[in-house]
KOLDO-444616 format. One line per field, with one value per residue (C-alpha): x, y, z; residue number from 1; residue in three letters. Coordinates in Angstrom, 2 decimals. Layout:
<rs>
X = (X; ...)
Y = (Y; ...)
Z = (Z; ...)
nr = (NUM; ...)
rest = (ALA; ...)
</rs>
This chain:
<rs>
X = (94.99; 95.03; 92.57; 94.45; 91.97; 88.25; 86.91; 83.14; 82.32; 78.56; 77.10; 74.32; 74.79; 78.46; 79.76; 83.45; 84.43; 87.97; 89.12; 92.67; 93.19; 96.30; 97.54; 96.52; 93.37; 91.38; 88.69; 85.94; 84.10; 80.84; 77.56; 74.46; 73.20; 76.57; 77.13; 79.27; 77.03; 77.14; 80.94; 80.73; 78.38; 80.42; 83.47; 81.36; 79.83; 83.24; 84.57; 81.54; 79.39; 75.92; 73.00; 69.40; 66.90; 63.81; 60.13; 58.51; 61.39; 63.65; 61.81; 63.41; 66.65; 70.15; 70.64; 67.64; 68.37; 71.87; 71.22; 72.25; 69.42; 71.62; 73.01; 71.93; 73.51; 76.88; 76.52; 80.20; 83.31; 86.97; 88.89; 92.66; 94.01; 97.23; 97.51; 100.57; 102.88; 101.20; 98.76; 95.53; 92.88; 89.29; 86.67; 82.97; 79.89; 76.81; 74.09; 71.88; 71.97; 75.73; 77.35; 81.12; 84.16; 87.84; 90.75; 94.29; 97.55; 99.17; 102.47; 103.13; 100.22; 98.63; 94.92; 92.98; 89.44; 86.87; 84.57; 87.24; 87.83; 91.00; 89.48; 88.27; 91.77; 93.20; 90.63; 91.90; 88.86; 86.42; 82.80; 80.41; 78.77; 82.07; 82.78; 79.41; 79.78; 83.38; 85.26; 82.38; 80.73; 77.62; 76.04; 74.95; 72.29; 71.80; 70.92; 69.40; 71.18; 68.58; 69.24; 72.96; 72.53; 70.70; 73.50; 76.10; 74.35; 74.36; 77.99; 79.05; 77.04; 78.59; 81.99; 81.59; 80.12; 82.69; 85.83; 87.89; 88.06; 84.52; 83.27; 84.91; 83.32; 79.93; 80.34; 81.38; 78.38; 76.02; 77.57; 77.34; 73.73; 72.92; 74.76; 72.99; 69.60; 70.37; 71.48; 68.42; 66.19; 67.97; 67.68; 64.00; 63.23; 65.28; 63.54; 60.13; 60.58; 61.77; 58.90; 56.41; 57.99; 57.90; 54.22; 53.38; 55.39; 53.66; 50.31; 51.25; 52.64; 49.46; 47.43; 49.63; 49.48; 45.69; 45.47; 47.86; 45.75; 42.64; 44.44; 45.57; 42.02; 40.67; 43.33; 42.34; 38.66; 39.35; 41.49; 38.68; 36.16; 38.48; 38.97; 35.21; 34.68; 37.40; 35.97; 32.51; 33.88; 35.63; 32.48; 30.53; 33.18; 33.10; 29.35; 29.58; 32.16; 29.95; 27.13; 29.55; 30.74; 27.20; 26.73; 30.01; 29.05; 25.82; 27.66; 30.09; 27.13; 25.71; 29.16; 29.43; 26.03; 26.97; 30.31; 28.71; 26.04; 28.68; 30.83; 27.74; 26.60; 30.06; 30.27; 26.82; 27.57; 30.82; 29.14; 26.09; 27.84; 30.79; 33.33; 36.93; 39.36; 40.69; 37.38; 36.72; 39.83; 38.88; 35.50; 36.91; 39.61; 37.06; 34.90; 37.93; 38.84; 35.27; 35.42; 38.68; 37.27; 34.18; 36.21; 38.56; 35.67; 34.18; 37.59; 38.09; 34.61; 35.33; 38.74; 38.34; 35.12; 35.15; 32.32; 30.73; 31.50; 29.18; 30.83; 29.75; 31.56; 34.73; 34.76; 34.22; 37.25; 39.34; 38.22; 39.06; 42.50; 43.07; 41.96; 44.35; 47.21; 46.34; 46.03; 49.39; 51.01; 49.35; 50.48; 54.03; 54.07; 52.57; 55.18; 57.98; 56.49; 56.25; 59.88; 60.90; 58.92; 60.60; 63.99; 62.89; 61.79; 65.23; 66.82; 64.62; 65.55; 69.22; 68.73; 67.15; 70.24; 72.21; 70.22; 72.46; 75.16; 72.98; 72.39; 76.10; 76.83; 74.14; 75.67; 79.14; 77.93; 76.27; 79.52; 81.40; 78.84; 79.19; 82.98; 82.78; 80.20; 82.53; 85.39; 83.15; 82.22; 85.87; 86.81; 83.92; 85.07; 88.57; 87.22; 84.96; 87.85; 90.07; 87.28; 86.61; 90.31; 90.58; 87.40; 88.74; 92.08; 90.43; 87.80; 90.49; 92.30; 89.08; 88.03; 91.54; 91.75; 88.40; 86.97; 89.69; 87.72; 84.59; 82.80; 80.19; 78.09; 76.36; 73.34; 75.55; 74.90; 77.84; 79.39; 82.05; 84.65; 86.38; 89.00; 86.36; 83.02; 81.18; 78.55; 75.94; 75.23; 72.10; 74.24; 76.51; 75.93; 74.91; 78.33; 80.00; 77.65; 78.73; 82.36; 81.63; 79.90; 82.87; 85.36; 83.38; 83.57; 87.28; 88.01; 86.08; 87.81; 91.21; 90.45; 88.84; 91.11; 94.39; 95.48; 94.86; 94.32; 91.35; 90.79; 88.24; 85.27; 83.46; 80.31; 79.24; 80.05; 81.13; 77.80; 77.41; 81.07; 82.32; 85.65; 87.65; 86.02; 86.49; 90.14; 90.92; 89.07; 90.91; 94.23; 93.61; 92.68; 95.79; 98.03; 96.39; 94.95; 96.86; 94.09; 90.92; 88.18; 86.09; 82.91; 81.68; 79.64; 81.42; 84.90; 85.28; 87.45; 89.80; 90.05; 90.77; 93.34; 95.13; 95.05; 96.64; 99.13; 97.89; 98.30; 95.31; 94.28; 91.27; 88.87; 86.07; 82.86; 80.81)
Y = (92.94; 93.27; 91.79; 90.22; 88.34; 87.81; 84.85; 84.97; 81.42; 81.82; 84.78; 87.09; 87.96; 86.88; 83.48; 82.65; 86.29; 87.05; 90.42; 91.27; 93.95; 95.96; 98.13; 101.76; 102.98; 100.57; 102.13; 99.63; 101.35; 100.30; 101.68; 101.46; 97.88; 96.57; 94.62; 96.91; 96.39; 92.65; 92.67; 94.79; 92.30; 89.34; 90.55; 90.94; 87.48; 85.89; 87.45; 86.83; 84.26; 84.46; 82.59; 82.41; 83.87; 82.17; 82.78; 85.19; 87.67; 85.08; 85.55; 88.96; 88.64; 89.07; 85.35; 85.08; 88.32; 87.21; 83.50; 82.61; 81.55; 79.14; 76.26; 77.62; 74.62; 76.06; 79.28; 79.88; 82.03; 82.38; 85.19; 85.57; 87.98; 88.83; 89.05; 89.07; 88.70; 85.50; 84.80; 82.95; 81.43; 81.41; 79.38; 79.25; 77.53; 79.48; 77.04; 76.34; 72.57; 72.39; 75.18; 74.78; 76.94; 76.26; 78.42; 77.58; 79.43; 79.31; 80.51; 77.39; 75.09; 75.11; 74.34; 76.54; 76.41; 79.14; 77.53; 77.60; 81.34; 81.34; 83.68; 86.10; 86.14; 87.02; 89.84; 91.31; 90.13; 92.60; 91.57; 91.95; 94.86; 96.72; 95.95; 97.34; 100.49; 101.34; 99.46; 99.08; 102.40; 102.29; 104.97; 107.88; 110.47; 113.92; 113.73; 116.04; 116.65; 114.52; 111.58; 111.93; 112.10; 108.78; 107.30; 108.67; 106.97; 103.73; 104.02; 104.87; 101.95; 99.63; 100.97; 100.53; 97.10; 95.87; 97.28; 94.48; 95.95; 97.15; 93.87; 92.20; 94.70; 94.17; 90.42; 90.78; 92.98; 90.52; 87.64; 89.56; 90.57; 86.94; 85.89; 88.54; 87.49; 83.85; 84.66; 86.84; 84.05; 81.51; 83.88; 84.52; 80.82; 79.96; 82.57; 81.71; 78.02; 78.86; 81.28; 78.68; 76.10; 78.60; 79.38; 75.68; 75.22; 78.18; 76.72; 73.39; 75.15; 77.17; 73.98; 72.24; 75.29; 75.36; 71.63; 71.97; 74.81; 72.64; 69.75; 72.00; 73.23; 69.67; 68.68; 71.49; 70.60; 66.93; 67.72; 69.93; 67.14; 64.69; 67.09; 67.52; 63.76; 63.23; 66.03; 64.51; 61.14; 62.63; 64.46; 61.23; 59.45; 62.21; 61.94; 58.19; 58.56; 61.04; 58.50; 55.79; 58.02; 58.43; 54.69; 54.15; 56.48; 54.65; 51.31; 52.77; 53.71; 50.27; 48.84; 50.85; 49.59; 46.05; 46.25; 47.63; 44.97; 42.26; 43.36; 43.75; 40.25; 38.83; 40.71; 39.54; 35.96; 35.99; 37.41; 35.17; 31.93; 32.82; 31.35; 30.98; 33.78; 31.65; 31.43; 35.03; 36.00; 33.68; 35.38; 38.88; 37.88; 36.31; 39.45; 41.60; 39.47; 39.76; 43.49; 43.76; 41.70; 43.85; 47.07; 45.76; 44.93; 48.37; 50.02; 47.95; 48.81; 52.51; 52.67; 49.97; 51.30; 52.71; 54.50; 52.64; 54.46; 53.73; 51.72; 54.26; 57.03; 54.97; 54.03; 57.69; 58.67; 55.98; 57.10; 60.70; 59.67; 57.68; 60.65; 62.91; 60.52; 60.30; 64.07; 64.57; 62.14; 63.88; 67.27; 66.00; 64.65; 67.89; 69.96; 67.80; 68.17; 71.93; 72.07; 70.14; 72.59; 75.52; 74.01; 73.55; 77.20; 78.26; 76.16; 77.87; 81.31; 80.34; 79.11; 82.46; 84.21; 82.13; 83.83; 86.78; 84.88; 85.11; 88.79; 89.38; 87.72; 89.80; 92.95; 91.82; 91.26; 94.68; 96.29; 94.48; 95.66; 99.23; 99.03; 97.67; 100.31; 103.02; 101.52; 101.40; 105.05; 105.99; 103.97; 105.41; 108.91; 108.03; 106.40; 109.35; 111.77; 109.69; 109.40; 113.16; 113.84; 111.50; 112.84; 116.36; 115.42; 113.73; 116.44; 119.15; 117.50; 116.88; 120.53; 121.92; 123.23; 125.04; 122.92; 122.25; 120.56; 118.46; 118.27; 115.68; 116.14; 113.48; 113.63; 113.03; 116.47; 117.55; 120.97; 122.04; 124.56; 127.01; 129.53; 132.07; 130.25; 127.20; 125.73; 123.10; 120.66; 122.39; 125.43; 123.63; 122.21; 118.66; 118.11; 119.05; 116.72; 113.89; 114.78; 114.59; 111.29; 109.96; 111.22; 109.47; 106.13; 106.47; 107.48; 104.55; 102.20; 103.57; 102.83; 99.42; 97.95; 98.32; 94.70; 94.34; 97.24; 96.50; 97.68; 100.47; 99.83; 102.94; 102.49; 105.76; 107.75; 110.97; 111.85; 114.95; 115.97; 118.64; 118.12; 119.82; 117.75; 114.56; 115.40; 115.96; 112.75; 110.64; 112.19; 111.41; 107.81; 107.37; 108.73; 106.99; 103.69; 100.80; 99.63; 101.37; 100.04; 102.79; 101.60; 104.26; 104.78; 108.08; 108.99; 111.90; 109.86; 108.89; 112.44; 113.93; 111.25; 111.81; 115.57; 115.11; 112.60; 109.85; 106.35; 104.01; 100.63; 100.66; 97.72; 97.96; 96.03; 95.41)
Z = (33.15; 29.37; 26.87; 23.95; 21.79; 21.54; 19.66; 19.43; 18.43; 18.52; 20.39; 19.27; 15.59; 15.56; 14.53; 14.50; 14.85; 16.05; 17.42; 18.42; 21.05; 21.98; 24.82; 24.86; 23.15; 20.98; 18.81; 18.01; 15.22; 13.63; 12.40; 14.55; 14.94; 13.78; 17.02; 19.20; 22.24; 21.55; 21.79; 24.92; 26.55; 25.28; 27.22; 30.38; 29.89; 29.40; 32.59; 34.82; 33.04; 31.55; 33.03; 32.00; 34.42; 35.78; 35.34; 32.94; 33.22; 31.58; 28.28; 27.77; 29.72; 28.32; 27.84; 25.51; 23.61; 22.67; 22.24; 18.66; 16.35; 14.45; 16.45; 19.88; 21.63; 20.58; 22.57; 23.29; 23.07; 23.97; 25.63; 25.88; 28.45; 30.22; 33.99; 36.23; 33.27; 32.06; 29.23; 30.00; 27.78; 29.02; 27.16; 28.01; 26.73; 27.87; 26.81; 29.82; 29.27; 28.83; 30.86; 30.80; 31.49; 31.03; 32.20; 31.07; 31.55; 28.12; 29.54; 31.61; 30.65; 34.11; 34.19; 36.61; 38.00; 37.48; 40.02; 42.72; 42.27; 40.19; 37.60; 40.27; 41.71; 38.30; 38.06; 41.31; 43.26; 41.71; 41.44; 38.56; 40.40; 40.63; 36.97; 35.88; 37.98; 37.14; 34.43; 32.00; 31.13; 28.99; 26.92; 29.13; 28.80; 30.25; 33.89; 36.42; 39.69; 41.45; 39.12; 39.63; 43.40; 43.29; 41.20; 43.59; 46.46; 44.55; 43.61; 47.13; 48.42; 45.85; 46.65; 50.36; 49.93; 47.49; 49.09; 50.54; 54.04; 54.11; 52.82; 55.78; 58.10; 56.56; 56.81; 60.44; 61.18; 59.52; 61.44; 64.72; 64.03; 63.35; 66.50; 68.56; 67.22; 67.98; 71.52; 72.10; 70.85; 73.07; 76.02; 75.39; 74.95; 78.05; 80.20; 78.73; 79.61; 83.12; 83.66; 82.45; 84.77; 87.62; 86.98; 87.02; 90.22; 91.89; 90.91; 92.49; 95.58; 95.98; 95.74; 98.33; 100.61; 100.31; 100.98; 103.94; 105.34; 105.08; 106.77; 109.65; 109.99; 110.01; 112.56; 114.87; 114.47; 115.13; 118.16; 119.44; 118.98; 120.73; 123.63; 123.91; 123.90; 126.53; 128.70; 128.37; 129.41; 132.46; 133.46; 133.30; 135.41; 137.98; 138.19; 138.62; 141.40; 143.21; 143.16; 144.32; 147.22; 148.37; 148.28; 150.11; 152.94; 153.20; 153.39; 155.92; 158.16; 157.87; 158.53; 161.75; 162.96; 161.98; 163.80; 166.92; 166.83; 166.26; 169.17; 171.35; 170.47; 171.19; 174.45; 175.55; 174.55; 176.48; 179.49; 179.29; 178.71; 180.89; 178.50; 179.32; 178.49; 175.64; 173.85; 174.71; 172.82; 169.98; 169.64; 169.56; 167.15; 164.85; 165.07; 164.32; 161.27; 159.99; 160.55; 158.56; 155.69; 155.44; 155.56; 152.85; 150.54; 151.05; 150.33; 147.16; 145.99; 146.29; 144.60; 141.98; 140.65; 137.11; 135.53; 132.71; 129.42; 126.45; 123.66; 121.02; 122.86; 123.22; 119.50; 118.57; 120.66; 119.01; 115.55; 116.35; 117.60; 114.36; 112.26; 114.15; 113.47; 109.79; 109.47; 111.19; 108.72; 105.76; 107.05; 107.48; 103.90; 102.55; 104.42; 102.99; 99.50; 99.98; 101.09; 97.97; 95.84; 97.57; 96.79; 93.18; 93.13; 94.34; 91.61; 88.99; 90.33; 90.25; 86.69; 85.81; 87.06; 84.57; 81.81; 82.53; 80.65; 77.55; 78.28; 78.79; 75.47; 73.78; 75.29; 74.25; 70.69; 70.77; 71.91; 69.14; 66.62; 67.83; 67.60; 64.06; 63.15; 64.48; 62.48; 59.41; 59.85; 60.22; 57.14; 55.17; 56.09; 54.94; 51.80; 51.12; 51.53; 49.26; 46.70; 46.69; 46.27; 43.28; 41.67; 42.10; 40.49; 37.50; 37.02; 37.20; 34.28; 32.32; 32.68; 32.10; 35.65; 35.70; 38.49; 41.01; 43.74; 44.22; 47.57; 48.57; 51.72; 53.81; 51.55; 48.51; 47.18; 45.01; 44.57; 42.12; 43.22; 40.95; 42.02; 43.01; 43.14; 44.37; 42.06; 42.57; 39.78; 38.53; 37.79; 35.32; 31.87; 31.05; 29.51; 32.80; 34.65; 32.34; 33.09; 36.83; 36.29; 34.29; 36.90; 39.60; 37.78; 37.07; 40.68; 42.09; 39.63; 40.64; 44.29; 43.83; 41.17; 43.03; 42.78; 39.07; 36.70; 34.49; 30.92; 30.55; 28.27; 27.01; 24.96; 23.33; 26.44; 24.69; 23.08; 25.28; 24.96; 22.61; 20.88; 23.64; 26.39; 24.37; 23.64; 27.32; 28.29; 25.67; 26.65; 30.32; 29.47; 27.32; 30.10; 33.07; 31.80; 30.29; 27.98; 26.80; 24.52; 22.94; 21.20; 18.79; 15.65; 14.82; 13.66; 16.10; 18.44; 15.58; 14.29; 17.72; 18.60; 15.30; 15.87; 19.31; 17.92; 20.28; 18.83; 18.74; 17.38; 15.07; 14.83; 12.30; 12.85; 9.74)
nr = (1; 2; 3; 4; 5; 6; 7; 8; 9; 10; 11; 12; 13; 14; 15; 16; 17; 18; 19; 20; 21; 22; 23; 24; 25; 26; 27; 28; 29; 30; 31; 32; 33; 34; 35; 36; 37; 38; 39; 40; 41; 42; 43; 44; 45; 46; 47; 48; 49; 50; 51; 52; 53; 54; 55; 56; 57; 58; 59; 60; 61; 62; 63; 64; 65; 66; 67; 68; 69; 70; 71; 72; 73; 74; 75; 76; 77; 78; 79; 80; 81; 82; 83; 84; 85; 86; 87; 88; 89; 90; 91; 92; 93; 94; 95; 96; 97; 98; 99; 100; 101; 102; 103; 104; 105; 106; 107; 108; 109; 110; 111; 112; 113; 114; 115; 116; 117; 118; 119; 120; 121; 122; 123; 124; 125; 126; 127; 128; 129; 130; 131; 132; 133; 134; 135; 136; 137; 138; 139; 140; 141; 142; 143; 144; 145; 146; 147; 148; 149; 150; 151; 152; 153; 154; 155; 156; 157; 158; 159; 160; 161; 162; 163; 164; 165; 166; 167; 168; 169; 170; 171; 172; 173; 174; 175; 176; 177; 178; 179; 180; 181; 182; 183; 184; 185; 186; 187; 188; 189; 190; 191; 192; 193; 194; 195; 196; 197; 198; 199; 200; 201; 202; 203; 204; 205; 206; 207; 208; 209; 210; 211; 212; 213; 214; 215; 216; 217; 218; 219; 220; 221; 222; 223; 224; 225; 226; 227; 228; 229; 230; 231; 232; 233; 234; 235; 236; 237; 238; 239; 240; 241; 242; 243; 244; 245; 246; 247; 248; 249; 250; 251; 252; 253; 254; 255; 256; 257; 258; 259; 260; 261; 262; 263; 264; 265; 266; 267; 268; 269; 270; 271; 272; 273; 274; 275; 276; 277; 278; 279; 280; 281; 282; 283; 284; 285; 286; 287; 288; 289; 290; 291; 292; 293; 294; 295; 296; 297; 298; 299; 300; 301; 302; 303; 304; 305; 306; 307; 308; 309; 310; 311; 312; 313; 314; 315; 316; 317; 318; 319; 320; 321; 322; 323; 324; 325; 326; 327; 328; 329; 330; 331; 332; 333; 334; 335; 336; 337; 338; 339; 340; 341; 342; 343; 344; 345; 346; 347; 348; 349; 350; 351; 352; 353; 354; 355; 356; 357; 358; 359; 360; 361; 362; 363; 364; 365; 366; 367; 368; 369; 370; 371; 372; 373; 374; 375; 376; 377; 378; 379; 380; 381; 382; 383; 384; 385; 386; 387; 388; 389; 390; 391; 392; 393; 394; 395; 396; 397; 398; 399; 400; 401; 402; 403; 404; 405; 406; 407; 408; 409; 410; 411; 412; 413; 414; 415; 416; 417; 418; 419; 420; 421; 422; 423; 424; 425; 426; 427; 428; 429; 430; 431; 432; 433; 434; 435; 436; 437; 438; 439; 440; 441; 442; 443; 444; 445; 446; 447; 448; 449; 450; 451; 452; 453; 454; 455; 456; 457; 458; 459; 460; 461; 462; 463; 464; 465; 466; 467; 468; 469; 470; 471; 472; 473; 474; 475; 476; 477; 478; 479; 480; 481; 482; 483; 484; 485; 486; 487; 488; 489; 490; 491; 492; 493; 494; 495; 496; 497; 498; 499; 500; 501; 502; 503; 504; 505; 506; 507; 508; 509; 510)
rest = (MET; ARG; LEU; ARG; GLU; LEU; LYS; ILE; LYS; ASN; PHE; GLY; LYS; PHE; ASN; GLN; GLN; SER; ILE; LEU; LEU; LYS; ASP; GLY; ILE; ASN; ILE; ILE; TYR; GLY; GLU; ASN; GLU; SER; GLY; LYS; SER; THR; ILE; HIS; LEU; PHE; ILE; ARG; SER; MET; LEU; PHE; GLY; LEU; ARG; ARG; GLY; ARG; GLY; ARG; ALA; ALA; ARG; MET; ASP; THR; TYR; ILE; ARG; TYR; GLU; PRO; ARG; GLU; ASN; PRO; ALA; PHE; TYR; ALA; GLY; MET; LEU; LYS; PHE; GLU; SER; GLY; GLY; LYS; VAL; PHE; ARG; LEU; GLU; ARG; ASN; PHE; HIS; ARG; GLN; ASP; VAL; ARG; GLU; GLU; LEU; ILE; CYS; GLU; THR; ASP; GLY; GLU; ARG; LEU; SER; VAL; GLU; ASP; GLY; ASP; LEU; LYS; MET; LEU; LEU; GLY; GLY; ILE; SER; GLN; SER; VAL; TYR; ASP; ASN; THR; VAL; SER; VAL; GLY; GLN; MET; LYS; SER; ARG; THR; ASP; GLU; ASP; LEU; THR; ILE; ASP; LEU; ARG; ASN; TYR; MET; ALA; ASN; TYR; GLN; GLY; GLU; SER; GLU; HIS; GLU; MET; ASN; LEU; GLU; GLU; ALA; LEU; ARG; ALA; LEU; LYS; LYS; LYS; LYS; LYS; GLN; GLN; GLU; GLU; LYS; ARG; ASP; VAL; TYR; ILE; HIS; ASP; LEU; GLU; ALA; GLU; GLU; ARG; GLN; LEU; HIS; SER; ARG; MET; ASN; PHE; VAL; ARG; GLY; ASP; LEU; LYS; ASN; LYS; PHE; HIS; ASN; LEU; GLU; MET; THR; ARG; GLY; GLU; LEU; GLU; GLU; GLU; ILE; ASN; ASP; ARG; GLU; ILE; LYS; GLN; GLN; GLU; GLU; ARG; ALA; VAL; LYS; TRP; LYS; ARG; THR; ARG; ARG; LEU; ALA; GLY; LEU; PHE; GLY; VAL; TRP; VAL; PHE; SER; LEU; PHE; LEU; ALA; VAL; PHE; CYS; ALA; VAL; ARG; PHE; PHE; LYS; VAL; THR; PRO; PHE; TRP; GLU; ARG; ILE; GLY; PHE; VAL; THR; ALA; ALA; ILE; GLY; LEU; ILE; CYS; VAL; ALA; ALA; ASN; ILE; TRP; ARG; TYR; PHE; TRP; ASP; TYR; LYS; ALA; ASP; VAL; PRO; GLU; THR; GLN; GLU; SER; CYS; ILE; GLN; GLU; LEU; GLN; TRP; ASN; ILE; GLY; ARG; LEU; GLU; GLU; ASP; ILE; SER; GLU; ALA; GLN; MET; LEU; LEU; GLU; ASP; MET; GLN; GLU; GLU; GLU; GLN; GLU; ILE; ARG; MET; ALA; MET; THR; LYS; SER; SER; SER; TYR; GLU; GLU; GLU; VAL; GLN; ALA; VAL; GLY; ILE; ALA; MET; GLN; VAL; ILE; ALA; ASP; ILE; ALA; ILE; THR; MET; GLN; MET; GLU; ILE; SER; GLY; ASN; LEU; LYS; ARG; LYS; ILE; SER; GLU; ILE; LEU; CYS; GLU; LEU; THR; ASP; GLY; ARG; TYR; LYS; LYS; VAL; SER; ILE; ASP; ASP; LYS; PHE; GLU; MET; GLU; LEU; HIS; THR; GLU; ASP; ALA; CYS; LEU; CYS; LEU; ARG; GLN; VAL; SER; SER; GLY; THR; ILE; GLU; GLN; VAL; TYR; PHE; ALA; LEU; ARG; MET; ALA; VAL; MET; GLU; ILE; LEU; CYS; LYS; GLU; GLU; GLU; MET; PRO; VAL; LEU; LEU; ASP; GLU; VAL; PHE; ALA; MET; TYR; ASP; ASP; LYS; ARG; MET; GLY; ARG; ALA; LEU; LYS; TRP; LEU; TYR; GLN; ASN; ARG; GLY; GLN; VAL; LEU; VAL; PHE; THR; CYS; GLN; ASN; ARG; GLU; GLN; ARG; ILE; LEU; GLU; LYS; MET; GLY; VAL; PRO; TYR; HIS; LEU; ILE; ARG; ILE; SER)
</rs>
């Protein structure tokens, strides 16, 4: 990517200001407060937009600080740039009530959409965070090793988060974490509901079991009462039969006397009256028939007799028998209900076993997360190694071969290696620290901006550099970067470039 023209229509202190940019090194020179930082921010705002913040913080945000005092509704600009061999024109209106953007390919007249990501594609997919941490370098100050370590952590984090592959890994991890949490919540809710249902079922089963136990107890008691009543009735019948047997024996004795007397009377009558044999037979036959009739009546009396049972006792027996029948029916129904509950309990337990599917999915997600984490660690190690190699290469050129290697441990502590020594950052000068810091940015930019090389914007970054350091830095930029914008309030950069015979394009800001 190459910036070709800036047209600041109304932004900060500038109104209808045009700036033409070229390949190579562009020196944007101006005194302090001349507007160099405004131009720097304008380029960033054109590429990534500028929105007003919310709340009290919005009173002092970038949008408010650079909002033009005259005609603030016309808060706009235009940027021409080259990408992929084509020239594009990007126009924006930043006013919060009329935010607009327009992207047109001037080469073929195609109209593109910023909202749909066409501009980001032309920028090689880099984000504003990557831009701020690599491409756009603001004015730096002397830093302690602790401060630089914090920055290194931030840069590494930004790098790892913004790298295309790592970003996918991070997105995958976030998606899997979300999925795992959802499955765990579903599993917990599922098990909680089943456990609550099981507790309610157990409570009902315990109640039914208790009621069934009471019914069995009542049945046994009732059966005992019935057996006692029946035994009492049988005892009474036996007593009545014993009394009847006594009476029967008494009647039998009387019957014997009566029979003897009858036969004696018949015999005497036959002998006294001297009746014929025919009438004699008739008399004995008659006596015999009478005897048989009396004996039959006595026999029937003995065997057909039933003891008189009181009505109250009989009704009590009937009531007990009815209660037993009712209790047996209730017990049968309770047993059937308990069986149904036991089947329901089995169904709940089987349903609980199905929760293992949730657990299996949770475990599967966990395994996937671990695999991705391992891949991320491997990639980070590769990235870290590549980054250290590039930093070492750049720093070696910036220091004219003095520091040949840079090492970074897990805690982001940096060490600089010479041919015969290893130095930590607190052992080197602030100028060397700034060189390390600059090399870090350039190395990260080289890794991240593979698809589309971005112009480098340097805003007063060489304040801590001596002439030799600045010369080597400018030479490296000229040889390794297609377009560089140097914002400065001094003429050191011009003088050194001219001394080295490096061409540059000078832009004066008044």
